[in-house]
C-alpha positions in Angstrom: 8.2 -21.4 -2.9 11.7 -19.3 -1.2 12.7 -20.4 2.1 11.8 -17.2 3.7 8.6 -17.0 1.8 8.1 -20.4 3.6 8.9 -18.5 7.2 6.8 -16.1 6.3 3.5 -17.7 5.6 4.4 -20.1 8.7 4.6 -16.9 10.7 1.7 -15.9 9.5 -0.7 -19.1 9.6 0.3 -19.9 13.6 -0.8 -16.4 14.1 -3.9 -16.8 12.7 -4.1 -20.3 14.3 -3.4 -18.5 17.4 -6.8 -16.1 16.3 -9.2 -18.8 15.4 -8.3 -20.8 19.2 -9.6 -18.1 20.9 -12.9 -18.0 22.1 -15.8 -16.1 19.5 -17.0 -12.4 20.9 -19.8 -10.9 19.2 -18.5 -6.6 19.3 -21.8 -5.1 19.7 -21.8 -2.3 17.3 -23.6 0.5 19.5 -19.8 -0.3 21.8 -17.5 0.4 19.1 -17.1 3.9 19.8 -16.7 3.7 23.3 -14.9 0.1 23.2 -10.9 0.5 25.2 -9.2 -2.4 25.0 -7.5 -4.2 28.2 -3.8 -3.6 27.2 -4.5 0.1 25.9 -1.8 3.4 26.7 0.5 0.6 28.0 4.1 -0.8 26.7 2.0 -3.1 24.0 1.0 -1.1 22.0 4.1 -0.5 20.5 4.5 -4.3 20.1 2.1 -4.7 16.2 5.2 -2.4 15.1 7.8 -3.7 16.2 7.1 -7.4 15.6 6.4 -6.0 11.7 9.8 -4.2 11.6 12.0 -6.9 12.9 10.5 -9.7 10.4 10.9 -7.6 7.5 14.7 -7.3 8.6 14.8 -11.4 8.9 12.6 -12.7 6.3 13.1 -9.6 3.8 9.6 -10.0 2.7 8.0 -6.9 3.7 4.3 -7.3 2.9 3.6 -10.2 5.1 5.3 -8.8 7.8 3.3 -5.9 7.5 0.2 -7.7 7.6 1.4 -9.7 10.1 1.8 -6.5 12.2 -1.6 -5.9 11.7 -2.3 -8.8 13.1 -1.3 -9.1 16.4 -2.2 -5.9 16.6 -5.5 -6.2 15.9 -5.6 -9.5 18.1 -4.3 -7.1 21.1 -7.2 -4.9 20.5 -9.9 -7.0 20.5 -8.3 -9.4 23.5 -7.9 -11.8 21.1 -11.0 -13.0 19.9 -11.1 -14.3 16.9 -14.3 -11.7 15.3 -13.2 -8.8 17.5 -10.0 -9.5 15.6 -11.5 -9.9 11.6 -13.6 -6.8 12.3 -10.3 -4.8 13.6 -8.0 -5.3 10.1 -10.7 -4.6 8.1 -13.2 -2.3 9.6 -10.9 -0.6 11.6 -8.2 -0.9 9.8 -7.7 -1.4 5.7 -10.7 -0.2 4.6 -10.9 2.7 7.1 -7.3 3.8 5.8 -8.6 3.1 2.7 -11.8 5.7 3.1 -9.2 8.3 4.8 -9.2 11.4 2.0 -5.8 12.6 2.5 -4.6 8.8 2.0 -6.7 8.4 -0.7 -5.4 11.7 -2.4 -1.8 10.8 -1.9 -2.7 7.5 -3.8 -4.3 9.4 -6.7 -0.7 11.2 -6.7 1.4 8.5 -6.6 -1.1 6.7 -9.4 -0.5 10.1 -11.5 2.6 10.7 -10.7 4.0 7.1 -12.3 1.6 8.0 -15.4 4.0 11.3 -15.9 6.7 9.1 -15.6 5.9 6.2 -17.9 4.9 8.8 -20.6 7.8 10.7 -20.1 10.0 7.3 -21.0 7.6 6.7 -24.1 8.5 10.2 -25.3 12.4 8.7 -24.9 12.1 12.1 -22.3 14.4 10.4 -19.7 16.5 8.3 -21.8 17.3 12.3 -23.8 18.0 13.4 -20.5 20.7 10.5 -19.4 22.4 11.1 -23.0 22.7 14.6 -21.9 23.6 14.4 -18.4 26.8 12.0 -19.6 27.9 14.9 -21.0 27.6 17.2 -18.2 27.9 15.0 -15.7 31.3 12.6 -16.3 32.2 10.8 -12.5 30.1 8.9 -10.2 30.6 12.1 -7.7 28.8 14.2 -10.1 25.9 12.0 -10.3 25.9 11.6 -6.8 26.6 15.7 -6.4 23.5 16.4 -8.7 20.9 13.9 -7.4 21.3 15.8 -4.0 21.1 19.0 -5.5 17.8 18.1 -7.0 16.8 16.7 -3.8 17.3 20.0 -2.1 15.6 21.7 -4.5 12.7 20.0 -4.6 12.0 20.8 -0.6 8.1 21.6 -1.1 7.1 18.1 -0.7 8.9 14.7 0.5 6.8 12.3 -1.4 7.3 14.6 -4.5 10.6 14.9 -4.1 11.2 10.6 -4.0 9.3 10.6 -6.9 10.5 13.5 -9.2 14.5 12.9 -8.2 13.9 9.4 -8.9 12.4 9.6 -12.4 14.8 12.5 -13.7 18.3 11.3 -11.9 18.4 7.3 -12.7 18.9 7.0 -15.6 22.3 9.0 -15.1 23.3 7.4 -11.8 22.7 4.2 -13.0 24.9 5.1 -16.4 27.8 6.1 -13.6 27.0 2.9 -11.9 25.8 4.3 -9.1 23.8 1.1 -7.1 20.0 1.2 -6.3 20.6 1.0 -2.9 22.9 3.8 -2.6 20.6 6.2 -4.7 17.7 5.1 -2.7 19.5 6.6 0.2 20.0 10.0 -1.6 16.7 10.3 -2.1 15.3 9.5 1.3 18.7 11.8 2.9 16.8 14.7 0.7 13.1 13.9 0.9 12.6 14.0 4.8 15.6 16.2 6.1 15.5 18.7 3.8 12.0 19.2 4.1 11.8 19.6 7.8 14.7 22.2 7.7 12.5 24.3 4.4 10.2 26.9 6.3 7.7 26.8 2.8 6.9 23.3 2.5 4.7 20.8 3.7 6.4 19.9 6.5 7.2 23.4 7.7 2.9 23.2 7.4 2.0 21.2 9.8 4.6 21.0 12.9 3.2 25.0 12.1 0.0 23.6 13.0 1.0 21.6 16.5 2.4 25.4 17.8 -1.6 26.7 19.2 -1.4 29.4 20.3 1.5 31.3 18.7 3.0 32.3 15.4 4.0 28.4 14.5 5.8 29.6 10.7 7.9 32.4 13.4 8.8 29.2 15.9 9.0 27.3 13.1 12.0 29.2 11.6 13.7 29.6 14.8 13.6 25.7 15.5 15.6 25.1 11.9 19.5 26.0 13.0 18.5 23.0 16.0 17.1 20.8 13.5 20.5 18.6 13.9 19.4 15.8 12.6 18.2 17.0 9.2 21.5 19.1 8.7 23.9 16.6 9.8 22.6 14.2 7.8 22.5 16.1 4.8 26.5 17.1 6.0 27.2 13.1 6.2 25.7 12.6 2.6 27.7 15.2 0.7 30.9 14.6 2.6 30.4 10.7 2.1 30.5 11.0 -1.3 33.0 14.0 -1.8 35.3 11.7 0.3 34.1 8.0 -1.8 33.8 7.2 1.9 31.5 3.4 2.1 30.4 1.2 5.0 28.4 -2.1 6.0 26.1 -3.5 3.8 26.2 -0.4 1.9 29.7 -0.3 0.4 28.8 -4.5 -0.9 26.1 -2.7 -2.9 28.3 -0.1 -4.3 31.8 -2.8 -5.1 29.0 -4.7 -7.2 27.9 -1.6 -8.7 31.2 -0.6 -10.0 31.4 -4.0 -11.3 28.2 -3.4 -13.4 25.6 -4.7 -10.6 23.1 -2.1 -9.7 21.6 -4.7 -7.3 23.9 -6.6 -5.5 20.7 -8.8 -3.9 18.0 -12.1 -6.0 15.3 -9.5 -5.5 15.3 -7.2 -8.4 11.4 -5.8 -9.0 12.4 -3.4 -11.8 15.2 -5.0 -13.0 14.2 -5.0 -16.4 10.9 -2.5 -15.9 12.4 0.0 -19.0 14.1 -3.4 -20.9 11.2 -4.3 -22.7 11.5 -0.5 -25.7 14.1 0.9 -26.6 14.1 5.1 -26.5 12.3 7.3 -28.2 14.2 8.8 -31.2 12.4 11.8 -30.9 12.5 12.4 -27.6 14.7 15.7 -26.7 15.8 17.0 -22.9 12.4 19.1 -22.5 10.0 16.2 -23.4 11.1 15.9 -19.2 12.0 19.1 -18.0 8.9 20.9 -19.5 6.0 18.2 -17.8 8.3 18.3 -14.6 8.2 22.3 -14.4 4.4 22.0 -14.9 4.4 19.5 -12.6 6.2 21.1 -9.7 3.8 25.0 -10.8 0.4 22.8 -11.0 1.4 21.3 -6.9 2.4 25.0 -5.3 -0.7 26.4 -7.3 -3.3 23.8 -6.1 -1.7 23.3 -2.2 -1.9 27.4 -2.4 -5.7 27.3 -3.6 -6.4 24.7 -0.5 -4.9 26.9 1.9 -7.3 29.7 0.4 -4.5 32.2 -1.5 -6.8 32.9 -4.5 -9.6 33.9 -1.9 -7.7 36.8 -0.3 -4.9 34.8 2.5 -1.3 35.5 1.5 1.1 33.1 0.3 2.9 32.3 2.9 -0.7 31.8 5.7 -1.8 30.2 2.3 1.1 27.7 2.5 1.1 27.0 6.2 -2.6 26.3 6.2 -3.0 24.0 2.8 -4.0 20.4 1.8 -0.7 18.9 0.7 -3.5 15.8 -0.5 -5.5 17.3 -2.0 -2.8 20.0 -3.3 -0.7 17.2 -4.4 -3.7 15.0 -6.4 -5.2 18.1 -7.9 -1.4 19.6 -9.0 -0.7 16.4 -10.6 -3.8 15.8 -12.7 -3.3 18.7 -14.1 0.4 18.1 -14.7 -0.7 15.1 -16.2 -3.3 16.7 -18.8 -0.6 19.1 -20.1 1.6 16.4 -20.4 -0.6 14.6 -22.8 -1.4 17.9 -24.6 2.4 18.5 -24.7 3.1 15.0 -25.8 0.7 15.3 -28.4 1.7 18.8 -30.1 4.9 17.2 -29.7 4.1 14.4 -31.8 6.9 12.3 -29.6 3.6 10.2 -28.7 0.2 9.5 -29.5 -3.1 9.7 -28.0 -3.7 6.6 -27.8 -0.2 5.5 -26.1 -1.0 8.4 -24.0 -3.3 6.2 -22.9 -1.8 3.3 -22.7 0.7 5.0 -19.8 -1.6 5.7 -17.5 -2.8 1.6 -16.5 1.2 1.3 -17.0 2.2 4.0 -14.4 -1.2 2.4 -11.7 0.7 -0.7 -12.5 4.3 0.6 -11.6 3.2 2.4 -8.2 1.2 -0.8 -6.9 4.1 -2.2 -4.5 4.5 1.3 -2.9 0.4 2.1 -2.6 0.2 -2.3 -1.3 3.7 -1.4 0.8 1.3 2.1 2.1 -1.9 0.8 2.5 -0.4 -1.5 5.2 1.8 0.6 6.7 -1.1 3.0 7.5 -2.8 0.2 8.4 -0.4 -0.7 11.3 -0.8 3.0 12.1 -4.6 2.5 12.7 -3.5 -0.9 15.3 -1.1 1.6 17.5 -3.5 4.2 17.5 -6.4 1.9 18.4 -3.8 0.8 20.9 -3.2 3.8 22.6 0.5 4.1 21.7 0.1 7.8 21.6 -1.1 7.9 24.9 1.5 5.9 26.6 4.2 7.9 24.8 2.4 11.1 26.3 2.0 9.6 29.8 6.0 8.8 29.6 6.9 11.8 28.7 5.4 14.0 31.2 6.5 11.6 34.1 10.6 12.8 33.1 9.9 16.3 31.7 11.2 17.3 35.6 14.6 17.6 36.5 16.7 16.9 33.9 16.0 19.9 31.9 19.8 20.3 30.9 19.7 16.7 28.9 16.5 16.6 27.7 16.6 17.6 24.6 18.5 14.9 24.1 15.9 12.2 25.4 13.0 13.7 23.1 15.6 13.0 20.4 15.5 9.9 21.0 11.9 9.6 22.3 11.2 10.8 18.6 13.4 8.4 17.1 12.0 5.5 18.6 8.5 6.9 18.1 8.5 7.6 14.7 10.4 4.5 13.9 8.3 2.5 16.1 5.0 3.7 14.1 6.5 5.2 10.7 5.1 8.7 10.6 6.5 12.2 11.2 3.3 13.9 11.5 1.9 11.8 14.1 5.5 12.2 16.2 4.8 15.9 16.0 1.5 15.7 16.7 2.3 14.0 20.7 5.7 15.6 21.4 5.3 19.3 20.1 2.8 20.2 22.7 4.6 18.6 25.4 7.6 20.5 24.8 5.0 23.6 24.9 3.6 23.0 27.8 6.6 21.9 29.3 8.7 25.0 28.4 6.8 27.9 27.0 6.8 29.7 30.3 10.1 29.0 31.7 12.6 29.2 29.4 11.3 30.2 25.6 15.0 29.3 24.0 14.9 25.4 26.0 11.3 25.2 24.4 12.8 26.0 20.3 15.5 23.7 21.3 13.3 20.2 22.5 11.4 20.9 19.8 13.6 20.8 16.9 15.1 17.6 19.0 11.4 16.5 18.4 11.3 17.6 15.0 15.0 15.7 14.1 13.8 12.3 16.4 10.7 11.9 14.5 12.8 12.8 11.2 15.2 10.0 12.2 13.4 7.7 13.4 10.6 8.0 9.7 14.4 8.2 7.9 15.0 4.0 10.2 11.5 3.2 9.8 10.7 0.3 6.7 6.8 0.8 7.4 7.5 5.0 7.5 5.6 6.8 4.1 9.1 8.5 3.1 10.9 5.4 3.2 8.5 3.3 0.6 8.5 6.6 -1.5 12.6 6.5 -1.2 12.5 3.1 -2.6 9.5 3.0 -5.6 11.2 6.3 -6.3 15.2 4.3 -7.2 13.4 1.7 -8.3 15.5 -0.3 -5.2 13.8 -3.4 -3.4 11.9 -2.4 -0.3 13.5 -3.9 2.7 17.5 -4.0 0.8 16.5 0.3 1.3 16.2 0.1 4.3 19.0 -2.2 5.3 21.6 -0.5 3.9 20.6 3.0 4.7 20.2 2.0 8.5 23.6 2.4 9.8 24.1 5.5 8.2 21.3 6.5 10.0 22.4 5.8 13.1 25.7 7.2 12.7 23.9 10.8 11.7 21.5 10.3 14.9 24.1 9.3 17.4 26.5 12.6 16.1 23.2 14.3 16.5 23.1 13.0 20.5 25.5 14.0 21.8 25.6 17.8 19.7 21.9 18.0 21.3 23.8 17.4 25.0 25.4 20.3 24.5 23.1 22.5 22.7 21.3 21.6 26.3 24.7 22.8 27.8 25.2 26.1 25.4 21.8 27.0 24.4 22.7 28.2 21.7 23.0 27.3 17.6 26.1 28.9 16.8 28.6 26.3 19.3 26.4 23.7 19.1 25.9 23.0 15.5 29.7 23.7 14.6 30.6 20.7 17.4 28.2 18.7 15.8 29.9 19.2 12.0 32.8 19.3 12.8 32.4 15.9 15.1 30.4 14.7 12.2 33.6 14.9 9.7 36.0 13.2 12.2 33.9 10.2 11.8 33.4 10.0 8.2 37.5 10.7 8.2 37.4 7.2 10.7 34.9 5.8 8.7 37.6 5.6 5.7 40.2 5.3 6.7 38.7 2.1 8.0 36.7 1.0 4.9 39.0 2.2 1.8 36.7 1.6 -1.1 38.4 0.3 -5.0 39.4 2.3 -7.4 36.2 3.0 -10.0 36.6 2.3 -13.6 36.1 5.1 -16.1 32.6 5.1 -17.3 31.9 4.3 -21.2 
């Protein structure tokens, strides 16, 4: 057993010993609904996710760190009573989140998509696409830009974005010596940041739903030019690729990748994922492109179906009120059936091989499923401790008298809340109603800016957090060690957040995106130029 693993297990053991030493208390079943912990809606509600995040960054062990955070949350919820702690971990946590229909739909989507990707690999589609791309893409810059463009084009849903871009572009970025850490960053930076500025996406639907009594979609469109973090993240990502600029831990990974090591760290769980088989010689590019296109189309149709499109609802409304979880699960199921029939007609793999890909795809998604389950459980702990109520009360108390800098403050609060809880949508649900209530009548333009700041902060915190769904999906899509992805991406996200914070201060004074956004873009380019001057990259070797 490694020293780090031993440290994590020791922490877990000490936490459980603390629980065992507490007096036993029976929580009556009929009082569960009205039970409120003594630390409800206090700053202690944010302790469990902070413990999990800090432990994950120190020990590099994400499963044990998340579980310790869950135990801490359950201990605070039960008042350090043993039986109450165990009940909260399982009944109020793991079992509860795995019984939630939305979560189950996402897990089904993950498993099915993993199976489709496995089929594409066995059919030789991924290898054929890699060969085709090697003829069209000749540089690392070209490979990275291709990944960015594909990520921007798949703006429907961040989960779908992460896993699709990962499966399609991984052979290309590997061939051009792009580290798995950098590839995970490119995926993550074109998932939530793109979805939050796309009017037709599951994220637009979520935000629209939090604006009651108004045209939520029209307001969402008005917030797009003020969503500085999303826009500046894309500017930063493209600028760094074109300027060949890296810094921090990512620079080490990229230098090692140029020398042939795509992983750098000892943890490389996916290194031999595709080495056991030789590529199918009968595979063609269509064996990847057509199943992916059908999958996209099926997911879109299924999402608008859940929104009532086929019952007479218009397309935009149907998309805005769609159920992304059910839609993705249904759409991916149809995509899976199509892929099986398509490959059998093409005779690249037989029915038995198609069926063997289903459990193989499930196995490939087990790490992501475990992390997601623990992350959802940790969120359940913070919900039980009233984290949302604490933040809402804190925001209302500081809303008055600081209108000019309030967007910048809201941005920071959104960052912190999403980072600690690992959820963007939960942050929208807490902050957007507050912003609307404060500014709806007094300053409609400031309401739009502040809503954008809330959304941008939520995406930023989600981007940085190791317990975020999107961060977990990006790691799975790139087949990169999760903690490695988090630690290498964090400095990049912090730079984008700092520039965004300054830009929101400017926006609070000028109250127009036509001035604030160009200022932010110029400031970002200046920062990238300074970084490049202080962190020169070695000359890359030509791709063989």
